[in-house]
C-alpha positions in Angstrom: 180.8 37.5 33.7 179.1 35.1 31.3 176.0 37.2 31.3 177.9 40.5 30.7 179.9 38.8 27.9 176.6 37.6 26.2 175.2 41.1 26.4 178.4 42.6 24.9 178.3 40.3 21.9 174.6 40.9 21.5 175.1 44.6 21.5 178.0 44.4 18.9 175.8 42.2 16.6 172.4 44.0 16.8 172.8 47.2 18.9 170.4 48.1 21.6 167.7 45.8 20.0 169.9 42.8 20.7 169.7 43.6 24.5 165.8 43.4 24.5 164.5 40.1 25.9 163.0 37.8 23.2 159.7 35.9 23.8 159.6 32.2 23.7 158.7 30.7 20.4 156.2 28.5 22.1 154.6 31.1 24.2 151.0 30.5 25.0 151.1 26.9 23.6 151.3 25.0 26.9 154.6 23.1 26.6 153.4 20.5 29.2 150.4 19.5 26.9 151.3 16.7 24.6 149.5 16.4 21.3 147.0 13.7 22.4 146.0 15.7 25.5 145.6 18.9 23.5 143.3 17.1 21.1 141.3 15.7 24.0 140.8 19.1 25.6 139.7 20.6 22.3 137.3 17.8 21.5 135.6 18.2 24.9 135.2 22.0 24.5 133.7 21.5 20.9 131.2 18.8 22.2 130.4 20.5 25.5 130.8 24.3 24.9 128.9 25.2 28.2 131.4 23.3 30.3 133.9 25.5 32.2 137.6 25.0 32.3 137.6 24.0 36.1 134.9 21.5 35.4 136.8 19.9 32.5 140.0 19.7 34.6 138.2 18.3 37.6 136.5 15.6 35.5 139.7 14.6 33.7 141.6 14.4 36.9 138.9 12.3 38.5 139.0 9.6 35.8 142.8 9.6 35.6 143.3 11.2 32.2 145.1 14.3 33.4 147.6 15.0 36.2 147.6 17.9 38.7 150.5 19.8 36.9 148.2 21.1 34.2 146.7 24.5 35.3 143.5 26.2 34.3 145.5 29.2 32.7 147.3 26.7 30.5 144.1 25.3 29.2 142.5 28.7 28.7 145.5 29.7 26.6 145.1 26.6 24.5 141.4 27.4 23.9 142.2 31.0 22.9 144.8 29.7 20.5 142.4 27.2 18.9 139.4 29.7 18.8 137.5 27.8 21.5 137.3 30.4 24.2 134.0 31.4 25.7 133.3 34.3 23.4 133.9 32.4 20.3 131.7 29.5 21.6 128.9 31.9 22.6 128.9 33.7 19.2 129.4 30.7 17.1 127.0 28.2 18.7 123.6 27.3 17.2 122.3 25.0 14.5 122.5 27.8 11.8 124.8 30.6 10.8 123.5 34.1 11.8 123.2 36.6 8.9 122.7 40.4 9.0 119.3 41.1 7.5 116.6 43.8 7.4 113.2 44.3 5.9 113.0 45.5 2.3 111.1 48.7 3.0 109.5 50.6 5.9 106.4 49.1 7.4 107.2 45.7 6.0 108.1 44.6 9.6 107.6 46.0 13.0 109.4 44.9 16.2 107.7 44.9 19.6 109.4 44.4 22.9 109.5 45.4 26.6 112.5 46.8 28.5 112.6 46.3 32.3 113.6 49.5 33.9 114.4 50.4 37.6 112.1 49.8 40.5 110.8 53.1 42.0 109.4 54.1 45.3 106.3 56.2 44.4 103.8 57.3 47.0 105.2 54.7 49.5 104.9 51.7 47.2 107.3 49.9 44.9 106.6 50.4 41.2 108.3 48.3 38.5 109.1 50.3 35.3 108.2 48.5 32.1 109.0 50.4 28.8 107.0 49.2 25.8 108.1 50.1 22.3 107.5 49.3 18.6 110.3 49.7 16.1 110.3 49.7 12.3 112.8 47.2 11.0 113.9 48.9 7.8 114.4 52.4 9.2 115.0 51.7 13.0 112.3 54.3 13.6 110.7 54.2 17.0 106.9 54.2 16.2 105.6 54.5 19.7 107.1 54.2 23.2 105.2 54.0 26.5 106.3 53.7 30.1 104.0 51.4 32.2 104.0 49.6 35.4 103.0 46.2 33.9 103.5 44.2 30.7 100.0 42.8 30.0 98.4 42.0 26.7 96.0 44.9 27.0 99.0 47.3 27.4 100.5 45.9 24.2 97.2 46.2 22.4 96.8 49.8 23.4 100.4 50.6 22.1 99.7 48.8 18.8 96.5 50.8 18.3 98.3 54.1 18.8 101.0 53.0 16.2 98.3 51.9 13.7 96.4 55.2 14.0 99.5 57.2 13.4 101.3 55.2 10.7 98.9 52.7 9.2 99.1 48.9 8.9 102.4 47.0 8.7 102.9 43.8 6.8 104.2 41.7 9.7 104.7 42.1 13.5 107.8 40.4 15.1 107.5 39.7 18.8 109.2 37.5 21.4 107.6 34.5 23.2 106.4 36.2 26.4 102.9 35.9 27.6 102.3 39.5 26.7 102.5 38.6 23.0 100.8 35.2 23.0 97.2 36.1 23.9 94.2 35.2 21.8 93.1 38.8 21.5 96.4 40.0 19.8 96.4 37.0 17.5 92.7 37.6 16.4 93.4 41.3 16.0 96.4 40.8 13.7 94.5 38.2 11.7 91.5 40.5 11.1 93.8 43.3 9.9 95.9 41.0 7.7 99.0 41.5 9.8 101.3 38.4 9.9 102.2 37.7 13.5 105.7 36.3 14.0 107.5 35.1 17.1 111.2 34.6 17.8 112.6 31.3 19.1 112.6 31.1 22.9 115.8 32.2 24.7 117.2 33.8 21.5 117.4 37.6 22.1 120.0 37.9 19.4 117.3 37.1 16.8 115.8 40.5 17.8 119.1 42.4 17.7 117.7 45.7 16.4 115.3 46.0 19.3 118.0 44.9 21.8 120.4 47.5 20.4 117.8 50.2 20.9 117.4 49.2 24.5 121.1 49.4 25.0 121.2 52.9 23.6 118.2 53.9 25.7 119.9 52.7 28.9 123.2 54.4 28.2 121.5 57.7 27.3 118.5 57.9 29.7 117.8 55.0 32.1 121.2 55.0 33.7 121.0 58.6 34.6 117.4 59.0 35.9 118.4 60.3 39.3 115.4 61.4 41.5 112.2 60.4 39.6 108.8 61.3 41.0 106.5 59.6 38.5 106.2 57.4 35.5 105.2 60.4 33.5 108.6 61.9 34.3 110.5 58.9 32.8 108.2 58.9 29.8 108.9 62.6 29.0 112.6 62.0 29.1 112.5 59.0 27.0 110.2 60.7 24.4 112.5 63.7 24.3 115.5 61.5 23.7 113.7 59.6 20.9 112.4 62.7 19.1 115.3 65.1 19.5 118.3 62.8 19.4 117.6 59.3 18.2 115.4 60.0 15.1 117.7 62.8 14.0 121.1 61.0 14.5 123.0 59.0 11.8 122.6 55.2 12.3 125.4 52.9 11.5 123.0 50.2 10.3 121.4 52.7 7.8 124.7 53.7 6.2 124.8 56.9 8.1 121.2 58.0 7.4 118.9 59.0 10.3 115.9 56.9 11.1 113.6 59.9 10.9 114.6 60.5 7.2 114.3 56.8 6.2 110.8 56.6 7.7 109.6 59.9 6.3 106.1 59.8 4.7 107.5 60.1 1.2 109.6 57.0 1.6 106.8 54.6 2.3 103.3 53.6 1.2 100.7 54.3 4.0 97.9 51.7 4.5 95.5 53.9 6.4 93.1 52.3 8.9 89.6 53.6 9.5 88.2 53.8 13.0 85.3 51.5 12.0 87.6 48.8 10.8 89.8 49.2 13.9 86.7 48.8 16.2 85.6 45.7 14.3 89.0 44.2 14.6 89.1 44.8 18.4 85.6 43.5 19.0 85.7 40.1 20.9 82.9 37.7 21.4 82.9 35.1 24.1 80.4 32.6 25.4 79.4 33.2 29.1 76.9 31.6 31.4 74.6 34.1 33.2 74.6 33.4 36.9 71.5 33.1 39.0 71.9 36.7 40.2 72.0 37.9 36.5 75.7 38.7 36.6 78.3 37.9 34.0 82.2 38.1 34.4 83.9 39.9 31.5 87.8 40.4 31.6 87.9 40.2 35.4 85.0 42.6 36.0 81.5 41.7 37.1 78.6 43.1 35.0 74.8 42.6 35.4 71.8 42.7 33.1 68.1 43.5 33.6 66.6 40.5 31.9 66.2 38.0 34.7 64.8 35.3 32.4 68.4 34.9 31.0 69.7 33.6 34.3 71.3 30.2 34.0 71.5 30.5 30.1 74.8 30.5 28.1 74.9 33.7 26.0 77.3 35.5 23.7 79.0 38.5 25.3 80.5 41.1 22.8 82.8 44.0 23.7 85.3 46.2 22.0 88.7 46.7 23.6 88.8 50.4 22.5 86.0 51.3 25.0 87.2 52.8 28.2 85.4 51.9 30.4 84.5 48.5 29.0 80.9 48.5 27.6 79.9 44.8 26.8 76.6 43.7 25.5 74.7 40.3 25.4 73.7 39.1 21.9 70.7 36.8 22.1 67.8 36.2 19.8 68.8 39.1 17.5 68.9 41.5 20.4 71.9 43.5 21.9 71.3 43.8 25.6 73.7 46.3 27.4 75.5 45.2 30.6 76.5 47.5 33.4 78.9 47.2 36.2 77.5 45.6 39.4 76.9 48.0 42.3 76.2 45.8 45.3 75.5 48.8 47.6 72.8 50.2 45.2 71.3 46.8 44.7 70.8 46.4 48.4 68.0 49.1 48.1 66.4 48.0 44.8 63.2 46.2 44.8 63.5 42.8 43.2 61.6 42.7 40.0 59.7 39.6 38.8 62.0 37.3 36.9 59.6 37.0 33.9 59.6 40.8 33.3 62.4 43.4 32.9 62.9 46.3 35.2 61.0 48.5 32.9 57.9 46.3 33.3 57.8 44.8 29.8 57.7 41.1 29.3 60.2 39.5 26.9 57.3 38.2 24.9 55.1 41.4 25.1 52.7 40.2 27.9 52.9 37.7 30.8 52.0 34.1 30.0 48.9 32.9 31.9 49.9 30.2 34.4 47.9 29.7 37.7 48.0 26.1 38.9 45.7 26.7 41.9 43.2 28.7 39.9 43.2 26.0 37.1 42.3 23.3 39.7 39.6 25.5 41.3 38.1 26.2 37.8 38.2 22.5 37.0 36.5 21.5 40.3 33.8 24.0 39.7 33.2 22.7 36.1 33.1 19.2 37.5 30.6 20.1 40.1 28.3 21.8 37.5 28.6 18.7 35.3 27.7 16.5 38.3 24.7 18.6 39.3 23.4 18.5 35.7 23.8 14.8 35.5 21.8 14.4 38.8 19.1 16.6 37.5 18.7 14.5 34.3 18.7 11.3 36.3 15.9 12.7 38.6 13.7 13.5 35.6 14.2 10.1 34.2 13.1 8.5 37.5 9.9 10.6 37.6 9.0 9.6 34.0 9.4 6.0 34.9 7.1 6.3 37.9 4.4 8.1 36.1 
């Protein structure tokens, strides 16, 4: 009866709205948490944002500052109310405030990155899919994209060369801290072309948000729907079609609704063209190598040999251009450029060993062999000494005869 009476009076005063249950005024505030405890829990979360709620509760109970009546859900409600939940802590942590930024104009900054795709079974072996791409910051235009089975420095250099030949030289190149982007060859290449090489801080993918956003779009539209794939070329064709047909032509929220293909159009940017000669010079590396006793030299994991046996044991300068496929290194010594060739051990098993002081063409490095015959020199000296001794004996005999007569 008291309940029905209360409902009746509520209906007379407010109608059907008066019969609806009302939420507590302190809902979500944790009535069992006194102000001191609330302050303690908030201070712990601010100073230790990575600590989970169960860990915080377990620690406070262990040192006697919290009883067992406080539940994890109560503490989580408190953190949401105070803006200290995990999402807020994740997005708000860091020594500096993040700001939305972009390059002033196309080709001012290129991003480079690798996306890890699925692992495939191709021809009875497991192949890891690695998708390499370069993106222009100001236009979000995908300059080049390539599907590979590795993420080596040479792969990155080939991708960068393709982009340079197509679109010219950028002002800066922005990469992460992976080993793929930390090699001496890439650093020297960018330095020779006047490209500023930048690296993001370690473990900070948010600093390269434009590249990460493209990878997310690529996964949602292509990588998550590959189905039955028979080759890396099949994946590459799907990705290239998506980029050319859809991505470059679609309005982009970060570009105020403009399409990346229109923002990166040739008329919207100044092209710094790159000649093939300048490209070859920038990709020519020189390294000091010691020639082994069998006249072989190791270059980028491959074994090469040269004809000039007199260089065995010497330290020489080996020069090669990364554009050459296959690699064609040369030895630079005394103003000469001596070509190297890949070692063929089976062929060498049937080759007559040439003298070390001449080349296989028969020519001496000095034009003619140097006379050096230790045995013959001793023989000639002994003959000269014998002749001199005989002459001396003949003179002494004549002097004795003169004394007698």
